[in-house]
C-alpha positions as CSV (number, residue, x, y, z in Angstrom):
1,M,0.0,0.0,0.0
2,M,1.1,3.6,-0.1
3,S,3.8,3.9,2.5
4,Q,5.7,7.2,2.8
5,Q,5.5,8.5,-0.7
6,F,3.1,11.2,0.4
7,G,5.2,12.2,3.5
8,R,6.5,15.3,1.6
9,T,4.7,17.1,-1.1
10,R,6.0,19.4,-3.8
11,P,5.0,23.0,-3.3
12,R,2.4,24.3,-5.8
13,S,2.9,27.6,-7.5
14,T,-0.8,27.8,-8.4
15,P,-3.9,26.9,-6.5
16,P,-5.6,23.6,-7.4
17,G,-8.0,23.9,-10.2
18,P,-10.5,21.6,-11.9
19,G,-7.8,18.9,-12.3
20,A,-7.5,18.4,-8.6
21,A,-11.3,18.0,-8.3
22,G,-11.2,15.6,-11.2
23,S,-8.4,13.6,-9.4
24,S,-10.5,13.3,-6.3
25,A,-13.5,12.3,-8.3
26,G,-11.4,9.7,-10.1
27,L,-10.1,8.3,-6.8
28,T,-13.7,8.0,-5.5
29,G,-14.8,6.4,-8.7
30,L,-12.0,3.8,-8.7
31,T,-12.6,3.1,-5.1
32,G,-16.3,2.6,-5.7
33,L,-15.5,0.3,-8.7
34,A,-13.2,-1.8,-6.5
35,V,-16.0,-2.0,-3.9
36,A,-18.5,-3.1,-6.4
37,L,-16.2,-5.6,-7.9
38,V,-15.4,-7.2,-4.5
39,L,-19.1,-7.3,-3.6
40,A,-19.9,-9.0,-6.9
41,L,-17.1,-11.6,-6.7
42,A,-17.0,-12.1,-2.9
43,P,-19.5,-15.0,-2.8
44,A,-17.6,-17.0,-5.4
45,L,-14.2,-16.2,-4.0
46,A,-15.1,-16.9,-0.4
47,R,-15.8,-20.6,-1.2
48,A,-12.7,-22.7,-0.4
49,I,-11.7,-25.3,-3.0
50,E,-12.7,-28.7,-1.8
51,E,-9.9,-30.9,-0.5
52,P,-9.8,-34.6,0.6
53,R,-11.3,-35.0,4.1
54,Y,-8.8,-36.0,6.8
55,T,-8.0,-35.7,10.5
56,V,-4.6,-35.1,11.9
57,E,-3.7,-37.8,14.5
58,R,-0.1,-37.0,15.3
59,Q,2.6,-34.3,14.7
60,F,6.3,-34.8,15.0
61,D,9.4,-33.1,13.5
62,G,7.3,-31.1,11.1
63,I,5.4,-34.2,9.9
64,E,1.7,-34.9,10.2
65,L,0.0,-38.3,10.5
66,R,-3.3,-38.0,8.7
67,D,-6.3,-40.4,8.4
68,Y,-7.9,-39.8,5.0
69,A,-11.4,-40.7,4.1
70,P,-12.1,-42.6,0.8
71,R,-12.6,-40.5,-2.3
72,I,-13.2,-40.7,-6.0
73,A,-10.5,-39.5,-8.4
74,A,-10.1,-38.9,-12.1
75,E,-6.8,-40.3,-13.2
76,V,-4.6,-40.2,-16.3
77,I,-1.3,-42.1,-16.9
78,V,1.4,-40.0,-18.6
79,P,5.0,-40.8,-19.4
80,G,7.9,-39.1,-17.7
81,P,10.0,-37.3,-16.9
82,A,8.6,-36.5,-13.5
83,D,8.9,-32.7,-13.7
84,E,6.9,-32.7,-16.9
85,A,4.3,-35.4,-16.0
86,G,2.4,-33.2,-13.7
87,S,1.8,-30.5,-16.3
88,Q,0.8,-33.0,-19.0
89,G,-1.7,-34.7,-16.7
90,F,-3.0,-31.4,-15.4
91,R,-3.9,-30.2,-18.9
92,I,-5.7,-33.4,-19.8
93,L,-7.7,-33.5,-16.5
94,A,-8.4,-29.8,-16.5
95,A,-10.0,-30.1,-20.0
96,Y,-12.3,-32.8,-18.6
97,I,-13.5,-30.8,-15.6
98,F,-13.9,-27.6,-17.6
99,G,-16.4,-29.2,-20.0
100,K,-14.6,-31.8,-22.3
101,N,-17.0,-34.5,-21.3
102,Q,-20.3,-36.1,-22.4
103,G,-22.4,-34.6,-19.7
104,R,-25.4,-36.3,-18.2
105,Q,-28.8,-37.2,-19.7
106,S,-31.8,-36.2,-17.6
107,I,-35.0,-38.1,-17.9
108,A,-38.1,-36.6,-16.4
109,M,-40.6,-38.5,-14.3
110,T,-43.2,-38.2,-17.0
111,A,-42.6,-38.6,-20.8
112,P,-41.9,-37.4,-23.4
113,V,-39.7,-34.6,-21.8
114,T,-36.0,-35.3,-22.6
115,Q,-32.8,-33.4,-22.4
116,A,-29.8,-34.1,-24.6
117,P,-26.4,-34.6,-23.0
118,E,-24.4,-31.4,-22.7
119,P,-20.9,-30.7,-21.5
120,Q,-20.8,-30.2,-17.8
121,K,-18.3,-28.2,-15.8
122,I,-17.1,-29.7,-12.6
123,A,-15.9,-27.7,-9.6
124,M,-12.2,-27.5,-9.1
125,T,-10.6,-29.4,-6.2
126,A,-7.2,-29.6,-4.7
127,P,-4.6,-31.0,-4.6
128,V,-3.4,-32.5,-7.9
129,T,-1.5,-35.6,-7.0
130,Q,1.2,-37.5,-8.9
131,E,2.9,-40.8,-8.2
132,P,5.1,-43.2,-10.1
133,T,3.4,-46.2,-11.8
134,A,4.2,-48.9,-14.3
135,G,3.3,-46.9,-17.4
136,G,4.9,-43.6,-16.2
137,Y,3.2,-41.3,-13.7
138,A,-0.4,-41.4,-12.4
139,V,-1.8,-37.8,-12.1
140,Q,-5.1,-37.5,-10.3
141,F,-7.8,-34.9,-9.7
142,M,-10.1,-35.6,-6.7
143,M,-13.7,-35.4,-7.8
144,P,-16.1,-33.3,-5.7
145,S,-17.8,-35.3,-3.0
146,A,-21.2,-34.6,-4.5
147,Y,-20.5,-37.0,-7.3
148,T,-20.4,-40.8,-7.4
149,L,-19.0,-43.1,-10.0
150,Q,-22.5,-43.4,-11.5
151,T,-23.2,-39.6,-11.7
152,L,-19.8,-38.4,-13.0
153,P,-20.0,-37.3,-16.7
154,A,-18.1,-39.6,-19.0
155,P,-14.8,-38.2,-20.4
156,L,-14.3,-37.6,-24.1
157,D,-10.6,-38.4,-23.7
158,P,-10.2,-42.2,-23.5
159,R,-7.0,-41.8,-21.4
160,I,-9.0,-40.6,-18.4
161,R,-10.4,-43.2,-16.0
162,F,-12.1,-43.0,-12.6
163,K,-11.1,-44.9,-9.5
164,E,-12.1,-45.2,-5.9
165,V,-9.1,-44.3,-3.7
166,A,-9.3,-46.1,-0.4
167,G,-8.9,-44.2,2.8
168,G,-5.9,-44.7,5.0
169,R,-3.2,-43.3,7.2
170,Y,-0.4,-41.2,5.6
171,A,2.7,-39.5,6.9
172,V,2.7,-36.0,5.3
173,I,5.2,-33.2,4.9
174,R,4.2,-29.8,3.8
175,Y,6.4,-27.2,2.1
176,S,6.5,-24.3,-0.3
177,G,8.8,-23.3,-3.1
178,W,9.4,-24.3,-6.7
179,W,8.0,-27.5,-8.3
180,S,11.6,-28.6,-8.9
181,D,12.9,-32.2,-8.6
182,A,15.6,-30.9,-6.2
183,N,13.0,-29.4,-3.8
184,Y,10.8,-32.5,-4.0
185,R,13.7,-34.9,-3.2
186,Q,15.0,-32.7,-0.4
187,H,11.6,-32.9,1.4
188,L,11.0,-36.5,0.5
189,T,14.4,-37.4,2.2
190,R,13.4,-35.4,5.3
191,L,10.0,-37.2,5.4
192,R,11.5,-40.6,5.1
193,Q,14.1,-39.9,7.8
194,A,11.5,-38.7,10.2
195,V,9.2,-41.7,9.5
196,E,12.1,-44.1,10.0
197,A,13.2,-42.4,13.2
198,A,9.7,-42.8,14.5
199,G,9.7,-46.5,13.9
200,L,6.9,-46.4,11.2
201,R,6.7,-48.5,8.1
202,T,5.4,-47.3,4.8
203,T,4.0,-49.0,1.7
204,G,3.8,-48.0,-2.0
205,E,5.2,-45.0,-3.8
206,P,5.3,-41.5,-2.5
207,V,2.4,-39.2,-3.6
208,Y,3.3,-35.7,-4.7
209,A,0.4,-33.2,-4.0
210,R,0.2,-29.7,-5.4
211,Y,-2.5,-27.4,-4.3
212,D,-2.0,-24.2,-6.3
213,P,-2.1,-23.1,-10.0
214,P,1.1,-22.4,-11.9
215,W,0.6,-18.6,-11.6
216,M,0.8,-18.7,-7.8
217,P,4.1,-17.2,-6.6
218,W,6.6,-19.9,-5.5
219,F,6.8,-18.7,-2.0
220,M,3.0,-19.0,-1.5
221,R,2.6,-22.5,-3.0
222,R,1.4,-25.3,-0.8
223,N,3.1,-28.6,-1.8
224,E,3.0,-31.9,0.1
225,I,4.4,-35.4,-0.1
226,W,2.4,-38.3,1.3
227,L,3.7,-41.7,2.3
228,R,1.0,-44.4,3.0
229,L,1.6,-46.2,6.3
230,A,1.7,-50.0,6.2
231,C,-0.5,-50.5,9.3
232,S,-3.9,-49.8,10.8
233,P,-4.5,-47.6,13.8
234,P,-2.8,-47.6,16.2
235,C,0.4,-48.1,14.3
236,H,2.9,-45.9,15.9
237,P,4.7,-45.8,19.3
238,E,2.5,-43.7,21.6
239,A,5.4,-42.5,23.7
240,R,7.3,-41.1,20.8
241,L,4.5,-39.4,18.9
242,P,2.4,-36.9,20.9
243,R,-1.2,-36.7,20.2
244,V,-2.5,-33.5,18.5
245,P,-5.4,-32.0,20.4
246,P,-8.5,-31.2,18.3
247,R,-8.3,-27.6,17.0
248,D,-10.7,-25.5,15.1
249,P,-8.7,-23.7,12.3
250,A,-11.2,-20.8,12.5
251,L,-10.2,-20.2,16.1
252,V,-6.6,-19.6,15.0
253,A,-7.4,-17.6,11.8
254,T,-10.1,-15.3,13.3
255,P,-7.8,-13.2,15.6
256,I,-5.3,-12.9,12.7
257,F,-7.8,-11.6,10.3
258,R,-9.5,-9.3,12.8
259,A,-6.2,-7.7,13.7
260,A,-5.3,-7.4,10.0
261,T,-8.6,-5.9,9.1
262,A,-8.2,-3.2,11.8
263,L,-4.7,-2.4,10.6
264,L,-5.8,-2.3,7.0
265,A,-8.6,0.1,7.8
266,I,-6.1,2.5,9.4
267,A,-3.8,2.2,6.4
268,F,-6.6,2.6,3.9
269,V,-8.2,5.7,5.5
270,S,-4.8,7.3,6.0
271,G,-3.9,6.5,2.4
272,I,-7.0,8.3,1.1
273,V,-6.3,11.3,3.3
274,L,-2.7,11.4,2.0
275,T,-3.9,11.2,-1.6
276,L,-6.4,14.1,-1.0
277,F,-3.6,16.2,0.5
278,R,-1.4,15.4,-2.5
279,F,-3.9,16.1,-5.3
280,G,-6.5,18.4,-3.6
281,S,-4.6,20.7,-1.3
282,D,-1.7,23.2,-1.2
283,R,-0.7,22.1,2.2
284,P,1.8,19.3,2.7
285,S,0.6,16.1,4.2
286,P,1.6,15.4,7.8
287,P,4.7,13.2,8.0
288,W,3.3,11.2,10.9
289,M,0.3,10.2,8.8
290,A,2.6,8.7,6.1
291,K,4.5,6.8,8.8
292,L,1.2,5.5,10.3
293,H,0.0,4.4,6.9
294,G,3.3,2.5,6.2
295,F,3.5,0.8,9.6
296,A,-0.2,-0.2,9.6
297,A,0.1,-1.7,6.1
298,A,3.3,-3.5,7.0
299,G,1.8,-4.9,10.2
300,A,-1.3,-6.2,8.4
301,L,0.9,-7.9,5.7
302,T,3.1,-9.5,8.4
303,L,0.0,-11.0,10.1
304,L,-1.5,-12.3,6.8
305,V,1.8,-13.8,5.6
306,F,2.3,-15.5,9.0
307,G,-1.2,-16.9,8.8
308,W,-0.7,-18.1,5.3
309,A,2.5,-20.0,6.4
310,H,0.6,-21.8,9.2
311,L,-2.9,-22.2,7.9
312,A,-4.7,-23.5,4.8
313,Y,-6.2,-20.2,3.4
314,A,-9.5,-20.1,1.6
315,R,-9.2,-18.8,-2.0
316,A,-10.6,-15.4,-1.0
317,A,-7.8,-15.0,1.6
318,T,-5.1,-16.0,-0.9
319,V,-6.4,-13.5,-3.5
320,A,-6.5,-10.8,-0.8
321,L,-2.9,-11.5,0.2
322,I,-1.8,-11.3,-3.4
323,A,-3.6,-8.0,-4.0
324,L,-2.1,-6.5,-0.9
325,L,1.4,-7.7,-1.9
326,L,0.9,-6.1,-5.3
327,A,-0.3,-2.9,-3.6
328,A,2.8,-2.9,-1.4
329,C,5.0,-3.2,-4.5
330,G,3.2,-0.2,-6.0
331,G,3.9,1.7,-2.8
332,L,7.6,0.9,-3.1
333,V,7.7,2.1,-6.7
334,L,5.9,5.4,-5.8
335,N,8.4,5.9,-3.0
336,L,11.7,4.9,-4.6
337,A,11.1,6.0,-8.2
338,Y,9.1,9.2,-7.7
339,H,8.7,10.5,-4.1
340,W,12.4,10.3,-3.0
341,K,13.5,11.6,-6.4
342,N,11.2,14.6,-6.0
343,R,9.4,13.7,-9.2
344,P,5.6,14.2,-9.7
345,L,3.6,11.2,-8.8
346,P,1.7,9.7,-11.8
347,E,-2.0,9.9,-11.0
348,W,-2.8,6.6,-12.8
349,L,-0.3,4.7,-10.7
350,V,-1.6,6.2,-7.5
351,F,-5.2,5.3,-8.3
352,A,-4.2,1.8,-9.5
353,H,-2.4,1.4,-6.2
354,M,-5.4,2.5,-4.2
355,A,-7.8,0.3,-6.2
356,V,-5.7,-2.9,-5.7
357,A,-5.3,-2.0,-2.0
358,A,-9.1,-1.5,-1.7
359,L,-9.6,-4.9,-3.3
360,G,-7.3,-6.6,-0.8
361,F,-8.7,-4.7,2.1
362,L,-12.3,-5.6,1.3
363,L,-11.6,-9.2,0.7
364,V,-9.9,-9.5,4.0
365,G,-13.0,-7.9,5.5
366,V,-15.2,-10.5,3.8
367,V,-13.0,-13.4,5.1
368,T,-13.1,-11.9,8.6
369,L,-16.9,-11.7,8.6
370,S,-17.2,-15.3,7.3
371,L,-14.9,-16.5,10.1
372,S,-16.9,-14.5,12.7
373,A,-20.3,-15.8,11.5
């Protein structure tokens, strides 16, 4: 967000004219547009992408032992190498869920009302999993829990097949970063060492799970590796693996988002006041207000990044964090490239900065309200 780029203002030789009023009106219009956009998209963004159901039974050395429920998956076998198999399989399966299927035929209770099959879009789920198999690599999309094997639309691509994935207990390690083979092997080695040290036995090949699209910044990606345990509960030394007490994630996320919302409100209001000083007044903006704006925005971002690193964010929260990071980058550009060089601030960049910040602020507010409900 706008940090200290408005702490000092260039003196004006002439009083503000119609251009200043137009700038204020443009700011109000862009802010209103951002508000309207958020209100229109918030219901869709607030829905978290469905993930496989599981409970965490144990935690040790950064590893979780999870009990997964059975699920249905769409699967495609693609040849290697491993770092390309995920992208190949993703494209094939994404085409299926986005409509490359035969749809379903509905038959009414009374005849002769019929409906021809039409392509059907299927809700996106996470993660996309990948594991070695005899013919290459098996890439899977979990199907939404509302579907059964009988109700899923048939794929047009003959390479896609459906399978029931049995539930079971897995040792899981979570990490961020690039989808590189080196990053994967580093964390797989760590997972195997922790499992071996705990006296656990595994079976089958490791499962590589990716939760985010390719455009997600590498430092915000959620990656996991799963190793299926070769035993039924209880299958681990009780003395060596402490039990995880039940915890509601909302109880952890709520105070983070409430504090971030309060800080963002301070940053947003002070940013608007600083903008009005810059474009609508001859007086310089108060330096303390610019500092307040910068510190409040930095504090909110710190809380949200901390929460992202420790919690599974809903899609709206992730979009909010990305928007606020972009706004922070805009603030740095305004500061370093214009303000500190005593150059006039470009109005379009200021307004774009404000609009993106408004988008992030309002999305954080939407998430906070949903957690408090």
